[in-house]
C-alpha positions as CSV (number, residue, x, y, z in Angstrom):
1,X,39.3,-39.3,-24.5
2,X,39.6,-35.9,-23.9
3,X,42.5,-34.5,-21.7
4,X,41.6,-33.1,-17.9
5,X,42.2,-29.7,-19.3
6,X,39.6,-29.6,-22.0
7,X,37.5,-31.7,-19.3
8,X,38.0,-28.6,-16.5
9,X,37.1,-26.0,-19.2
10,X,33.8,-27.6,-20.1
11,X,33.0,-28.0,-16.6
12,X,33.3,-24.8,-15.8
13,X,31.1,-23.7,-19.5
14,X,28.7,-25.8,-18.1
15,X,28.6,-23.9,-15.0
16,X,28.5,-20.8,-16.4
17,X,25.6,-21.8,-18.3
18,X,23.6,-23.0,-15.5
19,X,24.3,-19.8,-13.5
20,X,22.5,-17.7,-16.2
21,X,19.3,-20.4,-16.5
22,X,19.2,-20.6,-12.7
23,X,19.0,-16.6,-12.7
24,X,16.5,-16.6,-15.3
25,X,14.5,-19.0,-13.8
26,X,14.0,-16.8,-10.8
27,X,12.8,-14.0,-12.8
28,X,10.8,-15.8,-14.4
29,X,9.0,-17.1,-11.4
30,X,8.9,-13.7,-10.1
31,X,6.9,-12.0,-13.4
32,X,5.0,-15.6,-13.3
33,X,3.3,-14.0,-10.5
34,X,2.7,-11.0,-11.5
35,X,1.1,-12.3,-14.5
36,X,-0.8,-14.1,-12.8
37,X,-2.3,-11.7,-10.4
38,X,-2.8,-9.2,-13.7
39,X,-4.6,-12.1,-15.7
40,X,-7.1,-12.6,-12.1
41,X,-8.1,-9.4,-11.7
42,X,-9.0,-8.8,-15.2
43,X,-11.8,-11.5,-15.4
44,X,-14.4,-10.1,-13.2
45,X,-14.4,-6.9,-15.5
46,X,-14.5,-9.6,-18.6
47,X,-17.0,-11.7,-16.6
48,X,-19.5,-7.9,-16.3
49,X,-18.9,-6.3,-19.3
50,X,-19.9,-10.3,-20.5
51,X,-23.2,-10.5,-19.0
52,X,-23.8,-6.6,-19.9
53,X,-23.5,-7.6,-23.3
54,X,-25.5,-10.9,-23.2
55,X,-28.6,-9.0,-21.6
56,X,-28.3,-6.0,-24.2
57,X,-28.3,-8.8,-27.1
58,X,-31.8,-10.1,-25.8
59,X,-33.3,-7.0,-24.6
60,X,-33.2,-5.1,-27.8
61,X,-34.5,-7.6,-31.0
62,X,-35.4,-4.7,-33.3
63,X,-32.0,-3.8,-33.5
64,X,-29.4,-6.6,-34.5
65,X,-25.7,-5.7,-33.9
66,X,-23.0,-7.1,-36.9
67,X,-21.2,-8.6,-34.1
68,X,-24.2,-11.0,-33.4
69,X,-25.4,-11.9,-37.2
70,X,-24.2,-14.6,-38.5
71,X,-23.0,-15.2,-42.4
72,X,-24.5,-17.4,-44.2
73,X,-21.0,-18.2,-46.3
74,X,-17.8,-17.3,-45.4
75,X,-15.1,-16.4,-48.1
76,X,-12.6,-14.5,-46.2
77,X,-11.1,-15.0,-42.6
78,X,-9.6,-13.3,-40.1
79,X,-6.9,-14.4,-37.6
80,X,-5.5,-12.9,-34.5
81,X,-2.5,-14.7,-33.4
82,X,-1.1,-13.8,-29.7
83,X,2.4,-15.4,-29.0
84,X,5.2,-13.9,-26.7
85,X,7.5,-11.3,-27.9
86,X,11.1,-13.6,-26.8
87,X,11.5,-17.5,-26.9
88,X,13.6,-19.7,-24.1
89,X,9.5,-20.7,-23.2
90,X,9.6,-24.4,-24.5
91,X,7.1,-25.4,-27.1
92,X,4.4,-22.8,-26.0
93,X,4.8,-20.6,-29.1
94,X,5.4,-23.9,-31.2
95,X,2.6,-25.7,-30.4
96,X,0.2,-22.4,-31.3
97,X,1.3,-21.9,-34.5
98,X,1.5,-25.5,-35.7
99,X,-2.5,-25.6,-34.5
100,X,-3.0,-22.3,-36.1
101,X,-0.5,-23.2,-39.5
102,X,-2.8,-26.4,-39.9
103,X,-6.1,-24.5,-39.4
104,X,-4.5,-22.3,-42.4
105,X,-3.8,-24.9,-44.6
106,X,-7.8,-26.2,-44.3
107,X,-8.8,-22.8,-44.8
108,X,-6.5,-22.5,-47.6
109,X,-7.9,-25.7,-49.1
110,X,-11.5,-24.9,-48.9
111,X,-11.2,-21.8,-51.1
112,X,-10.9,-19.5,-48.4
113,X,-8.6,-16.3,-48.3
114,X,-6.6,-14.7,-45.0
115,X,-6.0,-12.2,-43.0
116,X,-3.5,-12.1,-40.4
117,X,-2.9,-10.1,-37.2
118,X,-0.2,-10.4,-34.9
119,X,0.6,-9.7,-31.7
120,X,3.9,-10.7,-30.4
121,X,7.3,-11.1,-32.1
122,X,7.2,-15.1,-32.7
123,X,4.1,-15.2,-34.3
124,X,5.1,-11.9,-36.5
125,X,8.1,-13.7,-37.9
126,X,6.0,-17.1,-38.5
127,X,3.5,-15.7,-40.7
128,X,6.3,-13.4,-42.6
129,X,7.9,-16.2,-43.6
130,X,4.9,-18.4,-43.9
131,X,3.8,-15.5,-46.8
132,X,0.2,-14.4,-45.0
133,X,-1.3,-11.4,-45.7
134,X,-0.5,-9.1,-42.7
135,X,-2.8,-6.4,-42.5
136,X,-2.0,-5.5,-38.9
137,X,0.6,-6.3,-35.9
138,X,1.5,-5.3,-32.3
139,X,5.3,-6.3,-31.2
140,X,7.3,-5.5,-28.4
141,X,4.4,-5.0,-25.5
142,X,6.3,-5.6,-22.6
143,X,5.2,-8.3,-19.3
144,X,2.4,-5.9,-18.6
145,X,-1.0,-6.1,-21.5
146,X,-1.9,-2.3,-22.0
147,X,-4.7,-1.2,-24.3
148,X,-3.0,1.5,-25.6
149,X,-0.5,-0.5,-27.4
150,X,-3.3,-3.0,-28.5
151,X,-6.3,-0.8,-29.7
152,X,-5.4,0.1,-33.0
153,X,-4.3,-3.3,-34.3
154,X,-7.6,-5.0,-32.5
155,X,-9.3,-1.9,-34.3
156,X,-8.1,-2.6,-37.7
157,X,-9.9,-6.0,-37.4
158,X,-13.3,-5.1,-36.1
159,X,-13.2,-3.0,-38.8
160,X,-12.4,-5.5,-41.0
161,X,-15.6,-7.5,-40.0
162,X,-18.1,-4.6,-39.8
163,X,-17.0,-3.8,-43.5
164,X,-17.7,-7.1,-44.7
165,X,-13.8,-7.3,-45.8
166,X,-14.0,-10.9,-44.4
167,X,-16.7,-13.1,-42.9
168,X,-15.5,-14.8,-39.6
169,X,-12.9,-13.7,-36.9
170,X,-10.6,-16.4,-35.2
171,X,-8.3,-15.8,-32.3
172,X,-5.5,-18.0,-31.2
173,X,-3.9,-17.6,-28.0
174,X,-2.5,-19.8,-25.2
175,X,-5.0,-20.2,-22.1
176,X,-3.3,-20.7,-19.0
177,X,-4.3,-23.9,-16.5
178,X,-2.1,-23.7,-14.1
179,X,1.9,-23.4,-13.7
180,X,2.8,-26.6,-15.2
181,X,0.0,-26.9,-18.1
182,X,-0.7,-24.2,-20.9
183,X,-3.4,-25.0,-23.8
184,X,-3.3,-23.6,-26.9
185,X,-6.6,-22.5,-28.5
186,X,-8.1,-21.3,-31.6
187,X,-11.7,-20.0,-31.0
188,X,-14.4,-18.2,-33.3
189,X,-14.7,-14.4,-32.1
190,X,-17.0,-13.1,-34.3
191,X,-19.6,-13.4,-34.7
192,X,-20.6,-14.1,-31.4
193,X,-22.1,-17.1,-30.4
194,X,-24.5,-18.4,-27.7
195,X,-21.6,-20.3,-26.1
196,X,-19.6,-17.5,-25.3
197,X,-22.1,-14.6,-24.5
198,X,-24.4,-17.2,-22.9
199,X,-28.1,-16.8,-22.3
200,X,-29.3,-14.6,-19.3
201,X,-31.9,-15.9,-16.9
202,X,-33.5,-12.8,-16.9
203,X,-34.1,-10.2,-19.7
204,X,-33.3,-6.2,-18.5
205,X,-35.2,-3.6,-20.2
206,X,-33.4,-0.3,-21.5
207,X,-33.7,2.9,-21.9
208,X,-30.6,3.9,-24.8
209,X,-30.0,7.2,-25.0
210,X,-29.3,8.7,-27.5
211,X,-30.5,5.4,-29.5
212,X,-30.0,1.7,-29.2
213,X,-27.3,1.5,-32.1
214,X,-25.0,4.0,-30.8
215,X,-25.0,2.2,-27.3
216,X,-24.8,-1.3,-28.9
217,X,-22.0,-0.4,-30.8
218,X,-20.0,0.9,-28.1
219,X,-21.2,-2.0,-26.2
220,X,-20.2,-4.7,-28.1
221,X,-16.8,-3.2,-29.3
222,X,-15.3,-2.7,-25.3
223,X,-16.4,-6.5,-25.2
224,X,-14.4,-7.6,-27.7
225,X,-11.6,-5.5,-26.4
226,X,-11.5,-7.1,-23.0
227,X,-11.6,-10.6,-24.6
228,X,-9.0,-9.7,-26.1
229,X,-7.1,-7.8,-23.7
230,X,-8.4,-11.3,-21.3
231,X,-6.2,-13.3,-24.1
232,X,-3.2,-11.3,-24.1
233,X,-3.0,-11.6,-20.0
234,X,-3.8,-15.4,-20.2
235,X,-0.9,-15.5,-22.6
236,X,1.7,-13.8,-20.6
237,X,1.3,-15.6,-17.9
238,X,1.4,-18.7,-19.4
239,X,4.8,-17.6,-21.0
240,X,6.2,-17.0,-18.0
241,X,5.2,-20.1,-16.4
242,X,6.5,-22.3,-19.4
243,X,9.7,-20.2,-19.3
244,X,10.1,-21.3,-15.8
245,X,9.6,-24.5,-16.2
246,X,12.2,-24.4,-19.2
247,X,14.7,-23.2,-17.2
248,X,14.1,-25.2,-14.3
249,X,14.7,-28.0,-16.8
250,X,18.2,-26.7,-18.5
251,X,19.4,-26.2,-15.0
252,X,18.5,-29.5,-13.8
253,X,20.0,-30.9,-17.2
254,X,23.1,-28.6,-16.4
255,X,23.6,-29.9,-13.0
256,X,23.6,-33.7,-14.0
257,X,25.9,-32.6,-17.3
258,X,28.7,-31.1,-14.8
259,X,28.5,-34.8,-12.5
260,X,29.2,-36.6,-15.5
261,X,31.7,-34.7,-16.7
262,X,33.0,-34.5,-13.1
263,X,33.1,-38.4,-12.8
264,X,34.9,-38.4,-15.8
265,X,37.8,-35.8,-14.8
266,X,38.2,-37.9,-11.9
267,X,38.7,-41.4,-13.8
268,X,41.1,-39.3,-15.9
269,X,43.1,-37.8,-13.2
270,X,43.1,-41.1,-11.6
271,X,44.9,-42.7,-14.7
272,X,47.3,-40.3,-14.6
273,X,48.1,-40.6,-11.7
274,X,48.5,-44.7,-11.9
275,X,50.6,-44.6,-15.1
276,X,53.0,-42.3,-13.4
277,X,53.5,-44.6,-10.4
278,X,53.8,-48.0,-12.7
279,X,56.2,-45.5,-14.5
280,X,58.2,-45.1,-11.2
281,X,57.9,-48.4,-10.3
282,X,59.0,-49.9,-13.2
283,X,61.7,-47.9,-13.5
284,X,63.3,-48.7,-10.0
285,X,63.0,-52.0,-10.9
286,X,64.9,-51.7,-14.0
287,X,67.5,-49.9,-11.6
């Protein structure tokens, strides 16, 4: 059994650790609220541009944008993986990367080649260890999503799809449901499906200037960028929520461990006192 001094040192160490996890929990809670506000603020723009894109896609049947035309065969797949830059957020990244790895191996089994785009340091490191073909990446994007840090990475993948380097573009991220629940999602980004675009109730008529192709190219590109930006915002809100919950769990476990160690320390101390008293009484009786 360890001595009282060793137990005191261990209690002090766990107390210091608990101070750190408690502070990180409070910081994550503050960042979580801001991340949720940014995520909700981006939703109206995403809904509006989705509505416009849906009307435009149905209003001009003589020109079909490449993002809306399904490919007959799929020989190469593009995958955008959105993860966090930092750890200590529970199983958030693990769940998403496990899902991506399962699908990655399924594509390889079917003979499809995969080009990967990584947003976030954790996914970038994982794909490097996996030996994947990483064509673009963005790391250290901070706590606030900024389009200027993502635009170059996104453009590489959109250009790849437009130039037929791959026939399908997928995106994986963690969707924010509530503070206690986040869901890993792997869904098709291109070609745009009817479920994502939606079918407008009425068809609007448009006059295009300079021409339909130029307008549609701009609108559809902005639409895809808005989807990816919203996915990054959702992932950041999920990150802060998961980190807050993980740090709270760590703080609670540290508190329980301190209670157990304190009990052991008191038992050892009491046993030492009892032993000393017994020795004194025994010595006095012998005299």
